[in-house]
C-alpha positions as CSV (number, residue, x, y, z in Angstrom):
1,M,38.7,20.2,51.7
2,K,38.8,24.0,52.5
3,M,36.3,25.1,55.1
4,K,35.2,28.6,56.0
5,K,32.6,30.1,58.5
6,Y,30.2,32.9,57.5
7,L,28.0,35.1,59.6
8,V,25.3,36.6,57.5
9,E,21.9,38.4,58.0
10,N,20.0,36.0,55.7
11,L,20.6,32.7,54.0
12,Q,20.2,34.0,50.4
13,K,23.0,36.6,50.8
14,G,25.1,34.0,52.6
15,W,24.8,31.5,49.7
16,I,25.7,34.2,47.2
17,Q,28.8,35.1,49.2
18,I,29.8,31.5,49.6
19,R,29.5,30.8,45.9
20,E,31.5,33.9,45.0
21,E,34.3,32.9,47.3
22,L,34.3,29.1,47.2
23,G,32.8,28.5,43.8
24,E,29.6,26.8,42.6
25,N,30.7,23.5,43.9
26,A,30.7,24.7,47.5
27,I,28.8,22.6,50.0
28,I,27.0,23.6,53.2
29,L,28.2,21.6,56.3
30,S,26.0,23.3,58.9
31,I,23.7,26.3,59.6
32,K,23.1,27.8,63.0
33,E,20.9,30.8,64.0
34,I,22.7,33.1,66.5
35,D,20.9,36.3,67.7
36,G,18.9,36.7,64.5
37,R,21.9,36.0,62.2
38,F,23.0,32.8,60.5
39,E,26.3,31.1,61.0
40,I,27.1,28.9,58.0
41,L,30.0,26.5,57.8
42,A,30.8,25.9,54.1
43,A,33.5,24.0,52.3
44,T,34.9,23.5,48.9
45,P,34.9,19.9,47.5
46,E,38.2,18.0,47.2
47,K,40.2,18.8,44.2
48,K,40.1,15.1,43.4
49,Q,36.3,15.4,42.8
50,E,36.8,18.3,40.4
51,N,39.3,16.2,38.5
52,R,36.9,13.4,38.3
53,E,34.2,15.7,36.9
54,N,36.6,17.0,34.3
55,R,37.4,13.4,33.2
56,L,33.7,12.6,33.1
57,F,33.0,15.6,30.9
58,E,35.9,14.7,28.5
59,Q,34.6,11.2,28.3
60,F,31.1,12.5,27.5
61,K,32.4,14.7,24.7
62,A,34.5,11.8,23.3
63,K,31.6,9.5,23.2
64,F,29.6,11.9,21.1
65,S,32.4,13.0,18.7
66,K,31.5,10.5,16.0
67,K,28.8,11.3,13.5
68,E,26.8,8.2,14.1
69,D,26.7,9.1,17.8
70,I,25.7,12.7,17.2
71,N,22.8,11.4,15.0
72,S,21.7,8.9,17.6
73,L,18.8,10.4,19.4
74,E,18.3,7.3,21.6
75,K,21.7,7.7,23.1
76,I,21.1,11.3,23.9
77,V,17.8,10.5,25.6
78,N,19.3,7.7,27.6
79,L,22.0,9.9,28.8
80,I,19.6,12.6,29.9
81,I,17.7,9.9,31.9
82,K,20.9,8.7,33.5
83,I,22.1,12.1,34.7
84,K,18.7,13.4,35.7
85,D,19.1,12.1,39.3
86,S,22.9,12.1,39.5
87,K,24.9,13.8,42.2
88,L,27.2,15.6,39.7
89,S,27.8,19.3,40.4
90,E,25.7,22.0,38.9
91,R,28.7,23.2,36.8
92,L,29.2,19.8,35.2
93,L,25.5,19.3,34.6
94,S,25.3,22.8,33.0
95,E,28.2,21.9,30.7
96,I,26.6,18.6,29.8
97,Q,23.3,20.4,29.1
98,D,25.0,22.8,26.8
99,E,26.7,20.0,25.0
100,I,23.4,18.1,24.6
101,H,21.9,21.2,23.2
102,K,24.5,21.4,20.5
103,I,24.0,17.8,19.6
104,Y,20.2,17.8,19.9
105,L,19.7,21.0,17.9
106,P,20.4,19.3,14.5
107,V,17.8,16.7,15.3
108,I,15.2,19.3,16.1
109,E,16.0,21.2,12.9
110,K,15.6,17.9,11.0
111,V,12.2,17.2,12.5
112,N,11.0,20.8,11.9
113,S,12.1,20.5,8.2
114,I,9.9,17.4,7.6
115,D,7.1,17.9,5.1
116,V,4.6,16.0,7.1
117,L,2.1,15.9,4.3
118,T,4.4,13.6,2.4
119,K,4.4,11.2,5.3
120,I,0.6,10.7,5.4
121,E,-0.9,7.8,3.6
122,T,-4.2,9.3,2.3
123,D,-5.8,6.2,0.6
124,P,-5.2,3.1,2.8
125,L,-7.1,-0.2,2.8
126,K,-7.8,-0.3,-1.0
127,K,-6.2,-3.6,-2.1
128,R,-7.9,-6.9,-1.8
129,F,-5.4,-8.7,0.3
130,I,-4.4,-6.6,3.3
131,N,-1.4,-8.1,5.1
132,I,-0.7,-6.9,8.6
133,L,2.8,-7.5,9.8
134,G,4.7,-6.6,13.0
135,N,6.8,-8.0,15.7
136,I,5.6,-9.6,19.0
137,S,3.6,-7.1,21.2
138,S,3.2,-4.6,18.4
139,G,-0.5,-4.4,18.9
140,K,-1.1,-6.3,15.7
141,S,-4.2,-8.3,16.6
142,T,-6.1,-5.4,18.1
143,T,-5.2,-3.2,15.2
144,I,-6.5,-5.8,12.7
145,A,-9.8,-5.8,14.6
146,K,-10.0,-2.0,14.4
147,L,-9.3,-2.1,10.6
148,A,-11.9,-4.8,10.1
149,A,-14.4,-2.5,11.8
150,I,-13.5,0.4,9.6
151,L,-13.9,-1.7,6.4
152,K,-17.2,-3.4,7.5
153,F,-19.0,-0.6,9.3
154,N,-17.5,2.6,7.9
155,R,-17.0,1.5,4.3
156,D,-19.7,-1.3,4.1
157,K,-17.3,-3.8,2.7
158,K,-17.7,-7.6,2.7
159,I,-14.6,-8.8,4.5
160,A,-12.9,-11.8,6.2
161,V,-10.0,-12.2,8.6
162,A,-7.4,-15.0,8.2
163,S,-4.7,-15.7,10.7
164,F,-1.3,-17.4,10.5
165,D,-0.7,-16.8,14.1
166,F,-1.3,-20.2,15.6
167,Y,2.2,-20.7,16.9
168,K,1.7,-18.7,20.0
169,V,-0.7,-20.0,22.6
170,G,-3.8,-17.8,22.4
171,G,-2.1,-15.9,19.5
172,S,-5.3,-15.7,17.4
173,E,-7.9,-16.3,20.0
174,S,-8.5,-12.6,20.8
175,L,-8.8,-11.7,17.1
176,K,-11.1,-14.6,16.5
177,T,-13.3,-13.4,19.3
178,F,-13.4,-9.9,17.8
179,A,-14.4,-11.4,14.4
180,E,-17.2,-13.4,16.0
181,I,-18.6,-10.3,17.8
182,M,-18.5,-8.3,14.5
183,Q,-19.9,-11.3,12.6
184,I,-16.9,-11.4,10.3
185,P,-15.8,-14.8,8.9
186,F,-12.5,-16.0,10.4
187,F,-10.1,-18.5,8.8
188,M,-7.1,-20.2,10.5
189,I,-4.2,-20.9,8.1
190,K,-1.6,-23.4,9.2
191,D,0.2,-24.1,6.0
192,E,0.2,-23.5,2.2
193,K,-2.4,-26.2,1.7
194,D,-4.9,-24.3,3.9
195,L,-4.2,-21.2,1.8
196,I,-5.0,-23.1,-1.4
197,M,-8.0,-24.8,0.2
198,Y,-9.6,-21.4,1.2
199,K,-9.0,-19.8,-2.2
200,D,-12.5,-20.3,-3.5
201,S,-13.9,-19.1,-0.2
202,F,-11.8,-15.9,-0.3
203,D,-13.2,-15.1,-3.7
204,E,-16.5,-14.2,-2.0
205,F,-14.9,-11.2,-0.2
206,E,-13.8,-7.7,-1.2
207,H,-11.0,-7.7,1.3
208,I,-9.1,-10.3,3.3
209,L,-7.2,-9.1,6.3
210,F,-4.2,-11.4,7.1
211,D,-2.9,-11.7,10.6
212,T,0.7,-12.8,10.8
213,P,2.9,-14.1,13.6
214,G,5.4,-11.8,15.2
215,N,8.3,-14.2,15.2
216,I,8.3,-14.8,11.4
217,K,12.1,-14.9,11.2
218,D,12.0,-18.1,13.2
219,L,9.3,-19.7,11.0
220,S,10.8,-20.4,7.6
221,D,7.6,-21.9,6.2
222,V,5.5,-19.0,7.1
223,E,8.1,-16.6,5.9
224,K,8.0,-18.3,2.5
225,I,4.2,-18.0,2.3
226,L,4.2,-14.4,3.3
227,T,6.9,-13.6,0.8
228,F,4.6,-15.0,-1.8
229,I,1.4,-13.3,-0.8
230,T,3.0,-9.9,-0.1
231,A,4.5,-9.9,-3.6
232,S,1.0,-10.0,-5.1
233,P,-0.1,-6.9,-7.0
234,D,-3.4,-7.3,-5.1
235,A,-1.6,-7.0,-1.8
236,E,-1.4,-4.1,0.6
237,N,1.3,-4.7,3.2
238,I,1.1,-2.8,6.4
239,L,3.7,-2.8,9.2
240,T,2.6,-2.1,12.8
241,I,5.2,-0.3,14.9
242,P,4.6,0.3,18.6
243,L,5.9,3.7,19.7
244,T,6.8,2.2,23.1
245,K,9.9,0.6,21.6
246,K,13.4,2.0,21.7
247,E,14.6,3.6,18.5
248,S,17.2,0.8,17.9
249,L,14.4,-1.9,18.1
250,I,12.2,0.2,15.7
251,D,15.1,0.3,13.3
252,R,15.6,-3.4,13.6
253,D,12.0,-4.2,12.9
254,I,11.7,-1.9,9.9
255,S,14.9,-3.2,8.4
256,Y,13.7,-6.8,8.7
257,F,10.1,-6.4,7.5
258,S,11.1,-4.1,4.6
259,K,11.7,-7.2,2.5
260,F,7.9,-7.9,2.5
261,R,7.3,-4.8,0.3
262,I,5.8,-2.6,3.1
263,H,3.5,0.0,1.6
264,H,2.8,2.0,4.8
265,L,2.9,2.0,8.6
266,I,0.4,1.9,11.4
267,L,1.9,3.4,14.6
268,T,0.5,1.9,17.7
269,K,0.4,2.6,21.5
270,I,0.8,6.4,21.2
271,D,-1.2,6.7,24.4
272,E,1.4,4.8,26.3
273,I,4.4,7.2,25.7
274,D,5.3,10.3,27.5
275,S,7.2,12.0,24.7
276,K,6.9,12.0,20.9
277,I,10.6,11.1,20.4
278,P,9.9,7.7,18.8
279,L,7.4,9.4,16.4
280,Y,10.0,12.0,15.4
281,F,12.5,9.2,14.9
282,I,10.2,7.4,12.5
283,L,9.2,10.5,10.6
284,S,12.8,11.7,10.1
285,N,14.5,8.4,9.3
286,Y,12.2,6.4,7.0
287,D,10.4,7.1,3.8
288,Y,7.3,5.0,4.7
289,K,4.0,6.8,4.9
290,I,1.8,6.5,8.0
291,S,-1.9,5.6,7.5
292,Y,-3.3,5.2,11.0
293,I,-2.2,5.8,14.6
294,T,-3.8,3.9,17.5
295,N,-4.3,5.5,20.9
296,G,-5.8,2.8,23.1
297,L,-7.2,-0.8,23.3
298,N,-10.9,0.0,22.7
299,V,-12.2,-1.8,19.6
300,P,-13.5,-0.6,17.2
301,K,-12.5,2.9,18.5
302,D,-9.0,4.2,19.5
303,I,-7.7,4.4,15.9
304,V,-7.4,7.6,13.9
305,E,-6.1,8.6,10.5
306,S,-2.5,9.7,10.9
307,Y,-3.2,13.3,9.9
308,Q,-5.5,13.8,12.8
309,I,-2.6,13.4,15.2
310,L,0.2,14.8,13.1
311,N,-1.9,17.8,12.4
312,G,-1.9,18.6,16.2
313,I,1.8,18.1,16.5
314,F,3.1,19.8,13.4
315,E,0.2,22.2,12.7
316,V,-0.5,20.7,9.3
317,K,-3.7,21.7,7.5
318,S,-6.0,18.7,7.3
319,R,-7.3,17.6,3.9
C-alpha cells in the first residue's frame, strides 16, 4: 500500500488531487484540520485488490457471453441487487454498469417494440365454462370472486361457482364465503361422479366459474378431469400469473399450464411489486393475451381490464 500526505485548503480540492495522483481507488486514512487547512493521509489499495477486481470483471463478462444469459433479464436484475451494496471500487462498478447497459439495451428495445394492442384480450368471459387455473398462491380464489362479481353485477348474468380445490385445508372456504355473500350458488366437486351429478344443475346457469387446485401436477385424477373440461368448445381457460414471482417460475408455470389450452392470462398482485420487470417479461416472451390485472385484495374491486394499466405504461390509446 502506497501512502501519501496532502495539505490542502479545502477537502474537495484535496480529493480531486488525490484521485489524480493515486487513482480512483484511493482511500482516505485520516483527515486533520491544521490552522485552517486540511491534512489528508491517503493511500492506494494493494495491487492484489486490483487484480481481484479484474478477475471479477472478467468472470462477469464470461457469465454473460452466452446468448441465453444475455437474454435472461432475471439474471441481470439479480446481479444488480447483489452489487448494489457491495464494496467494489467505483471503477469496477462503473465498468459493470456499462456492461449491464449493453446487455439490458436489447431487452428495452424488445419491450418498446411490442404492439401492446395485440396483447390485450378485449372480449373475455364469454364462454359458458370459465376455468381458472394457476399455481399455489397465484391469487386464484380472490380473482374468481372478482370475476363472479363482474358477471353477476356488471353483466347481469346468472352464474355459479364450482371448486375442485378441496385438497388444501381451507382451500375453497374463502371462495365459498364470497359466493355466499354475493348470493351465488357454490358447488364442491371431489371427483368425476360429482361433475356428472351436477350436470343438470349447471344447465340452469349462463356461466360456471371453475376453481382449480394449484398443485394439479400432483393430482392425476384432477388433472384428467381438467384436461377433459378445458378441451370443451364451450370452455374459456384462464391462467392466473402473480407478478410477484421470479421470471423463471413464471416461465415454469406457463409451460406447465399451456397444455390446458389457455386462452388468456390474468395478471395478479401488481400492487405488490416495485418494478414492472415481470410484466415486461410476460409481454415480450409469450403470445398469450391479457384480459385483466388485479391490484389488491378488495372484492369485488381491485381488478381492471388490462388496457387500463397497459395504457398508462405504454401510452396505448384505449378502445
